[in-house]
C-alpha positions in Angstrom: -42.6 -85.2 -177.8 -41.4 -81.2 -178.0 -38.3 -80.9 -178.6 -35.8 -80.4 -175.5 -33.9 -77.1 -175.7 -31.9 -75.7 -172.4 -29.1 -72.9 -171.7 -25.4 -74.3 -171.8 -21.7 -73.2 -171.7 -19.1 -73.5 -172.5 -17.3 -74.0 -169.0 -13.4 -73.6 -170.7 -14.5 -70.4 -172.3 -16.8 -69.1 -169.9 -13.6 -68.9 -167.6 -11.0 -67.8 -169.4 -14.1 -64.7 -170.6 -14.4 -64.2 -167.7 -11.1 -64.0 -166.2 -10.2 -61.4 -169.4 -12.0 -58.7 -166.9 -9.3 -58.7 -164.8 -6.9 -57.5 -167.2 -4.7 -55.3 -164.2 -1.9 -57.4 -161.3 -4.0 -55.1 -158.8 -7.2 -55.9 -159.2 -6.9 -59.9 -159.5 -4.5 -59.7 -155.9 -7.4 -57.7 -154.4 -10.1 -60.0 -155.7 -8.5 -62.9 -153.4 -7.0 -60.4 -150.6 -10.5 -59.6 -150.3 -11.7 -63.2 -150.0 -9.1 -63.3 -147.3 -10.6 -60.6 -145.7 -13.8 -61.3 -145.9 -13.8 -65.1 -145.0 -12.6 -65.6 -141.8 -13.8 -66.9 -138.5 -15.8 -64.5 -135.8 -13.8 -63.1 -133.8 -10.6 -62.8 -135.1 -8.6 -60.3 -136.9 -8.6 -60.2 -141.1 -4.9 -60.5 -141.5 -3.2 -61.5 -145.2 -0.2 -60.9 -147.0 1.3 -60.8 -150.1 4.1 -61.7 -151.8 5.6 -60.4 -155.1 8.4 -61.4 -157.6 8.4 -61.4 -161.3 8.1 -65.3 -161.3 4.8 -65.5 -159.3 2.5 -63.7 -156.7 1.4 -65.3 -153.7 -1.3 -64.5 -151.5 -1.7 -66.2 -148.0 -5.1 -65.7 -145.6 -5.6 -66.4 -141.9 -9.8 -66.6 -142.6 -11.6 -69.7 -142.3 -10.0 -71.7 -144.6 -12.4 -74.4 -146.8 -12.6 -78.5 -146.6 -12.5 -79.9 -149.9 -16.6 -79.8 -150.6 -16.2 -76.3 -150.2 -13.5 -76.1 -152.9 -16.2 -78.0 -155.2 -18.1 -74.8 -155.1 -15.2 -72.4 -155.0 -14.5 -73.9 -158.6 -18.4 -73.7 -159.5 -18.3 -70.5 -162.0 -21.5 -68.3 -161.4 -22.8 -70.3 -157.7 -24.2 -69.0 -155.8 -22.4 -67.2 -152.7 -23.4 -69.2 -149.2 -22.1 -66.7 -147.2 -24.8 -64.9 -149.2 -27.5 -67.2 -149.3 -27.5 -67.4 -145.4 -27.9 -64.1 -145.1 -24.7 -62.7 -144.9 -23.7 -59.5 -146.9 -20.0 -59.4 -149.2 -18.7 -59.3 -152.0 -19.0 -62.8 -153.3 -22.3 -61.7 -156.1 -21.7 -63.4 -159.6 -18.5 -66.2 -158.8 -16.4 -65.0 -161.3 -13.1 -64.9 -158.6 -11.8 -67.8 -159.3 -10.6 -66.6 -162.6 -9.5 -63.8 -161.6 -5.6 -65.1 -161.8 -5.8 -66.4 -165.6 -6.5 -62.9 -166.7 -2.9 -62.2 -165.7 -1.7 -66.0 -165.0 -1.0 -69.3 -167.1 -1.1 -71.6 -163.9 -3.6 -70.9 -160.1 -3.4 -73.1 -157.4 -4.5 -73.3 -154.5 -3.7 -74.3 -151.0 -6.5 -74.5 -148.0 -7.2 -75.6 -144.7 -9.4 -75.9 -142.6 -11.0 -77.9 -138.9 -6.7 -79.1 -139.1 -7.4 -80.7 -142.8 -5.6 -79.4 -145.8 -6.4 -79.7 -149.2 -4.4 -78.6 -151.9 -5.5 -79.0 -156.1 -4.1 -76.9 -159.3 -6.1 -75.7 -162.1 -3.8 -75.1 -165.1 -4.7 -72.7 -168.7 -4.0 -76.0 -170.6 -6.8 -77.5 -169.6 -8.3 -74.8 -169.7 -8.5 -74.6 -173.3 -8.7 -78.2 -173.5 -11.2 -80.4 -175.8 -12.8 -81.7 -172.5 -13.2 -78.1 -171.3 -16.3 -78.2 -172.9 -18.6 -79.3 -170.4 -16.3 -79.9 -167.5 -12.5 -78.3 -167.1 -10.8 -80.4 -164.8 -8.8 -79.9 -161.4 -5.3 -81.6 -160.6 -5.5 -82.7 -157.2 -2.5 -82.3 -155.4 -3.2 -83.0 -151.8 -7.0 -84.0 -150.1 -7.7 -83.4 -146.4 -4.3 -84.0 -145.3 -4.2 -84.0 -141.9 -2.4 -80.9 -140.2 -1.1 -78.6 -137.3 -1.8 -76.0 -139.1 -3.7 -73.0 -138.7 -6.8 -72.5 -140.6 -6.4 -70.4 -144.2 -5.6 -70.4 -147.5 -3.0 -69.8 -149.7 -3.7 -68.4 -153.4 -0.5 -68.9 -155.7 -0.4 -67.7 -159.4 2.5 -68.6 -161.2 3.4 -68.8 -164.9 3.0 -65.1 -164.9 2.0 -63.4 -169.0 3.5 -59.6 -167.5 6.4 -58.4 -168.9 6.6 -56.7 -165.0 4.8 -56.9 -162.0 3.8 -53.5 -161.2 4.0 -53.9 -157.0 3.5 -50.0 -155.9 -0.1 -50.4 -158.5 -0.8 -53.8 -155.9 -0.2 -51.3 -153.1 -2.4 -48.1 -153.9 -4.9 -50.4 -155.2 -5.2 -52.0 -151.5 -4.6 -49.1 -149.8 -7.9 -47.6 -151.0 -10.4 -50.3 -150.8 -9.3 -50.6 -147.3 -9.5 -47.4 -146.0 -13.4 -49.1 -145.8 -12.7 -52.6 -143.8 -12.0 -50.9 -140.6 -9.6 -53.4 -139.2 -7.8 -55.4 -142.3 -3.8 -55.6 -141.9 -2.4 -56.4 -145.4 1.1 -56.5 -145.9 2.8 -56.5 -149.6 6.2 -58.0 -149.4 7.6 -56.4 -146.1 5.4 -53.2 -147.1 1.8 -52.7 -144.5 -0.8 -51.4 -146.3 -2.6 -48.7 -145.0 -5.1 -45.6 -145.6 -3.8 -42.3 -144.4 -6.4 -40.4 -145.3 -5.2 -36.1 -146.5 -5.5 -33.6 -144.0 -8.9 -32.3 -144.4 -9.2 -28.4 -144.7 -13.6 -28.6 -143.9 -16.1 -32.0 -143.6 -19.6 -31.7 -144.7 -22.4 -34.5 -143.8 -25.9 -34.8 -145.8 -28.2 -36.2 -145.8 -30.6 -37.3 -148.8 -34.0 -36.9 -146.7 -33.8 -33.4 -146.2 -33.5 -33.9 -150.2 -35.7 -34.7 -153.1 -33.9 -38.4 -153.0 -35.2 -39.5 -149.9 -37.8 -41.9 -151.4 -35.3 -43.9 -153.0 -32.4 -43.5 -150.9 -33.6 -43.2 -147.1 -31.0 -42.6 -144.2 -28.1 -42.5 -146.8 -26.1 -40.3 -145.6 -23.1 -38.5 -147.9 -19.8 -37.3 -146.4 -17.9 -34.8 -148.3 -14.6 -33.4 -146.9 -12.1 -30.9 -148.6 -8.0 -32.6 -149.2 -6.2 -29.2 -147.9 -4.0 -30.1 -150.9 -4.7 -31.2 -154.3 -5.3 -35.3 -154.2 -3.5 -37.7 -156.4 -6.8 -39.2 -159.1 -6.8 -42.5 -157.1 -8.3 -40.5 -154.0 -10.3 -38.1 -155.6 -14.2 -38.9 -155.5 -17.0 -40.0 -153.7 -16.6 -43.8 -152.3 -20.0 -45.8 -153.0 -19.6 -48.4 -150.4 -22.8 -50.7 -150.1 -22.8 -54.1 -147.4 -19.7 -53.1 -146.1 -18.3 -53.5 -150.1 -16.8 -50.5 -152.0 -18.5 -50.2 -155.4 -16.9 -47.3 -156.6 -15.3 -44.1 -156.3 -16.6 -40.8 -158.6 -17.2 -36.8 -158.6 -20.4 -37.8 -160.0 -20.5 -35.4 -163.6 -18.2 -33.1 -162.0 -14.9 -34.1 -163.0 -12.8 -31.4 -164.3 -14.5 -28.7 -162.6 -12.6 -26.0 -160.3 -11.9 -27.6 -157.2 -12.9 -31.3 -157.6 -9.4 -32.7 -157.4 -9.8 -31.4 -153.3 -12.6 -33.3 -153.0 -13.4 -36.9 -151.7 -15.6 -38.5 -149.1 -18.0 -41.4 -149.1 -21.7 -42.8 -148.8 -23.2 -46.0 -148.0 -25.8 -46.9 -149.8 -27.7 -50.2 -148.3 -30.7 -50.8 -151.2 -27.7 -51.1 -153.8 -26.2 -54.5 -152.3 -30.3 -55.8 -152.3 -31.8 -54.4 -154.8 -33.5 -56.4 -157.2 -34.9 -54.9 -159.6 -34.2 -56.1 -163.5 -31.5 -53.1 -164.8 -28.9 -54.8 -162.0 -26.8 -51.6 -160.0 -23.8 -53.1 -161.0 -22.2 -56.7 -163.4 -19.7 -58.8 -162.4 -16.9 -56.9 -164.2 -15.6 -55.7 -161.1 -15.2 -52.3 -162.7 -15.6 -50.2 -160.3 -18.2 -48.5 -162.0 -22.1 -48.7 -160.9 -24.6 -48.7 -163.6 -26.3 -45.6 -163.7 -29.1 -47.0 -165.9 -30.3 -48.6 -162.3 -32.9 -46.2 -160.9 -31.5 -46.3 -157.3 -27.6 -45.9 -158.9 -29.0 -43.0 -160.7 -30.4 -40.9 -157.5 -26.7 -41.5 -155.7 -25.1 -39.9 -158.1 -27.4 -36.9 -158.7 -27.3 -37.0 -155.0 -23.8 -36.6 -154.9 -23.4 -34.3 -158.4 -25.7 -32.0 -156.4 -23.9 -31.5 -153.4 -20.3 -31.4 -154.8 -20.9 -29.4 -157.4 -22.1 -26.6 -155.0 -18.8 -27.3 -152.9 -16.9 -26.8 -155.9 -18.7 -23.2 -156.2 -18.2 -22.7 -152.7 -14.7 -22.9 -152.8 -14.1 -21.4 -155.9 -15.9 -18.3 -155.0 -13.9 -18.8 -151.4 -10.5 -18.8 -153.4 -11.3 -15.6 -155.7 -12.0 -13.8 -152.7 -8.2 -15.2 -150.9 -7.2 -14.5 -154.4 -8.2 -10.8 -153.8 -6.5 -10.6 -150.7 -3.6 -12.2 -152.3 -3.8 -10.3 -154.9 -4.6 -6.5 -153.2 -1.2 -7.2 -150.7 1.1 -7.9 -153.5 -0.6 -5.1 -155.1 -0.4 -3.3 -152.0 3.5 -4.2 -152.0 4.3 -3.0 -155.6 2.5 0.6 -154.6 5.0 0.3 -151.7 8.2 0.6 -154.5 6.6 3.1 -156.1 6.0 5.4 -153.5 9.1 4.7 -151.8 10.5 6.1 -155.0 8.5 9.1 -155.1 9.3 10.1 -151.9 13.0 9.7 -152.1 12.2 11.9 -155.1 10.5 14.2 -153.0 13.4 14.2 -150.4 16.3 14.8 -153.2 14.2 17.9 -154.5 13.6 19.1 -151.2 17.3 19.2 -150.4 17.7 20.9 -153.9 15.1 23.8 -152.3 17.2 23.8 -149.1 20.9 24.5 -151.1 18.7 28.0 -153.2 17.9 29.0 -150.1 20.8 29.1 -148.4 22.5 30.6 -151.5 20.0 33.1 -151.7 20.7 34.4 -148.6 24.4 34.5 -148.4 24.9 31.2 -145.9 28.1 29.1 -146.2 28.9 26.0 -147.6 27.7 24.2 -144.5 23.8 23.5 -146.3 21.7 22.3 -143.6 21.2 18.1 -143.5 18.6 16.5 -145.5 18.6 14.1 -143.3 14.8 13.7 -142.4 12.7 15.9 -145.2 10.4 14.6 -146.8 6.7 15.3 -147.7 5.9 17.1 -144.5 8.7 19.1 -146.6 5.3 20.4 -148.8 3.8 23.7 -147.7 6.2 24.3 -144.8 6.4 21.1 -143.4 9.3 19.5 -141.9 11.5 22.3 -141.3 9.0 25.4 -143.8 12.2 25.2 -146.7 9.2 26.3 -148.7 7.1 28.9 -146.5 10.9 30.4 -146.0 11.4 30.6 -150.2 7.8 32.5 -150.5 8.5 34.7 -148.2 8.9 37.1 -150.0 6.8 36.9 -152.8 3.2 36.4 -150.8 3.6 33.3 -150.3 3.0 31.4 -147.1 4.6 33.4 -143.6 6.4 30.4 -141.0 6.1 31.9 -137.4 8.4 31.6 -135.0 7.8 29.5 -131.3 8.2 31.4 -127.9 7.7 34.8 -125.8 6.8 37.9 -128.0 4.2 39.7 -130.0 2.8 38.0 -132.9 4.3 40.2 -136.0 1.6 41.8 -138.2 0.6 40.0 -141.8 -0.8 41.4 -144.8 -3.3 41.4 -146.2 -2.3 39.7 -149.3 -0.3 36.8 -147.4 -0.7 33.4 -148.5 -1.5 30.6 -145.6 0.7 31.2 -141.9 2.4 28.5 -140.1 2.5 28.3 -136.8 6.4 26.7 -136.1 5.7 24.3 -133.0 8.7 23.4 -130.6 10.3 20.1 -132.1 10.2 21.8 -135.4 6.3 20.9 -136.1 3.9 23.4 -138.1 0.1 23.8 -138.3 -1.6 26.3 -140.4 -4.3 28.1 -140.3 -5.7 30.9 -142.4 -4.5 34.8 -142.0 -6.3 36.0 -138.9 -3.7 33.6 -137.2 -6.2 30.8 -136.2 -4.7 27.2 -136.6 -6.2 24.2 -138.8 -5.6 21.0 -137.5 -2.2 19.3 -138.0 -1.4 18.1 -141.4 -0.6 14.4 -141.8 3.2 12.9 -141.9 5.4 9.6 -142.8 5.4 11.0 -146.7 3.8 10.2 -149.9 1.6 7.0 -150.3 1.0 5.1 -153.4 -2.2 2.5 -153.9 -4.4 0.6 -156.3 -8.2 1.2 -156.2 -11.1 0.4 -157.9 -12.5 3.6 -158.9 -15.0 3.3 -161.7 -14.2 3.2 -165.4 -15.2 6.8 -165.4 -12.7 8.1 -163.2 -8.9 9.5 -164.0 -6.1 7.3 -164.3 -4.7 8.4 -161.2 -5.6 10.5 -158.5 -3.7 12.6 -156.1 -6.0 12.9 -152.4 -3.8 15.8 -151.2 -5.7 15.0 -147.6 -4.4 11.6 -147.0 -1.1 12.1 -149.4 -2.1 9.1 -151.0 -1.9 8.9 -154.9 -4.7 6.5 -155.9 -4.1 4.0 -159.5 -7.4 3.7 -160.5 -7.8 -0.2 -161.9 -11.4 0.6 -163.6 -9.4 2.6 -166.1 -9.9 0.9 -170.0 -6.0 1.2 -170.3 -5.2 -0.3 -166.5 -7.6 -2.9 -166.7 -6.7 -4.0 -170.3 -2.9 -3.8 -169.3 -3.9 -6.1 -166.5 -6.5 -8.8 -168.3 -4.1 -9.5 -171.1 -0.8 -9.4 -169.4 -1.7 -10.2 -165.1 -1.4 -7.3 -162.7 2.1 -8.2 -161.6 3.6 -8.8 -165.5 6.3 -6.1 -166.0 4.0 -4.4 -169.2 1.3 -3.7 -166.2 4.0 -2.9 -163.6 5.4 -0.2 -165.8 2.0 1.2 -167.2 1.3 2.0 -162.6 5.0 3.4 -162.6 4.2 5.9 -165.3 0.9 6.7 -164.4 1.5 7.2 -160.3 4.9 9.2 -161.2 2.8 10.9 -163.5 0.2 12.0 -160.8 2.7 12.7 -158.5 4.5 15.7 -161.0 1.1 17.0 -161.5 -0.1 16.6 -157.9 3.7 19.1 -156.7 3.6 21.4 -159.2 -0.7 21.7 -158.2 1.3 21.7 -154.8 3.4 24.8 -155.3 1.4 27.1 -157.1 -1.3 26.9 -155.0 1.6 28.7 -152.9 1.8 30.9 -155.3 5.7 29.6 -156.4 5.4 30.0 -159.6 5.2 34.1 -161.4 5.2 32.2 -165.0 2.2 30.2 -166.4 4.4 27.9 -167.8 6.5 27.1 -165.0 4.4 24.9 -163.7 4.6 22.7 -167.0 7.9 23.1 -167.2 8.1 22.0 -163.3 6.0 18.3 -164.4 8.2 17.6 -167.1 11.6 17.8 -164.9 9.8 15.9 -162.3 9.4 13.1 -164.7 12.3 13.5 -166.2 13.4 13.0 -162.8 12.5 9.8 -161.7 11.9 8.1 -165.2 16.0 8.6 -164.1 16.0 7.0 -161.0 12.9 4.1 -162.0 15.1 3.3 -164.5 15.3 -0.2 -162.8 12.5 -1.0 -162.1 11.3 -1.6 -166.2 14.3 -4.2 -166.1 12.4 -6.3 -163.2 
């Protein structure tokens, strides 16, 4: 006769090794809570209450309960789940749940009622570690099918905890994460009702696997991706992979750490995972919330999820860049407005000084004209016609007063002619007396623009009375790249560039009117303008 060999197991060690898979209180509690939610009488609500203190954990459900014979199957390691055998999907795959308590404690007590018959048993670590545990582990029977008026259900008591402290909040968070995919489930932990509150959603997308290369492996599977309005806590990030009503994994499918994936969550139901019988299984008994990427279905699922998560991540990043550009533009314009305000104040003060010079040269009294209302319109015969009057005797522009009467004779060597309108406004014409479009009023403007690396640092556009600061100029671009557009280094450079362009523009405009009689006067004017602005802008450099 050939010798007989068979595979055997040391039951006690098997049980303890299985219990080692349940290292945290939240995974242990969920193992028994999920049983209470799953094994209910059809038509009744799944309700489980959990009471936790630092001495013990008690999980009570109102499910269908067990008879004494059912307890024998409950304590059978790796036994086949009777619901799954009957064709009903569920979590029971490997029969390891009864060992979960010993991952964190020394004693498990089960009290269960069905058909008004109550049974109560206890299993202790001492029995599991005894010599008799090589072939079987003795279970203490406290009560066997005692008649009771109590409702059906099961109570699990886990005591003699080996934890220094039970993290109740981790238990709550873990349960809430799972019941998000368990419609109608009601679970209380101490006095807290566990509820999954979906984060506020900004966008939602749906993708069908049939429309991709994964359709043959994942027929009919649909992926839902949602974009939260705010960054998600780590436990809520990623796509929940569900099969047969069971949450197997939450994953970003290789996109972890990519931009904006901390805003992405969703779900995909892959029925074929729970029914797969391939040699490489999609998951194992560890219940570690990780699917096996070597399995063909899992590999296709991850690729399907990853493809769309990565694409969505890129789209969100691109949209954010555009948003930042808009925000950056607003902030830059606010900075430009500060510069423009300083320039306009300088021009107002400069205009007032010119008015006083005019009054003095005409022999007028100290009652100098008010400087209120002066600004860029004073430029070249604007509001008040200051420059026109000052230059009239030097061959510069002429202001024609309003009202009836013959027009004055205009010599051929005169500059531009300004026709004074009612209300003090002016229009400019040629020496023939014809008028051109009215000049823009309201002072100088400053704006930041990308004008190309070949352009100057700044450019004054006379028709718009705007100083454009070139963000593409190598010096300005370098300052923005190193320090950021709102760093003092960049801002100070922007101030100086804009001030210099204003000083040049002012002198250029004055030169065009014949204001300067000596070629060095524009240089002097520019220097004086820059000095004035430097003094007045000193406070800006402290920002």
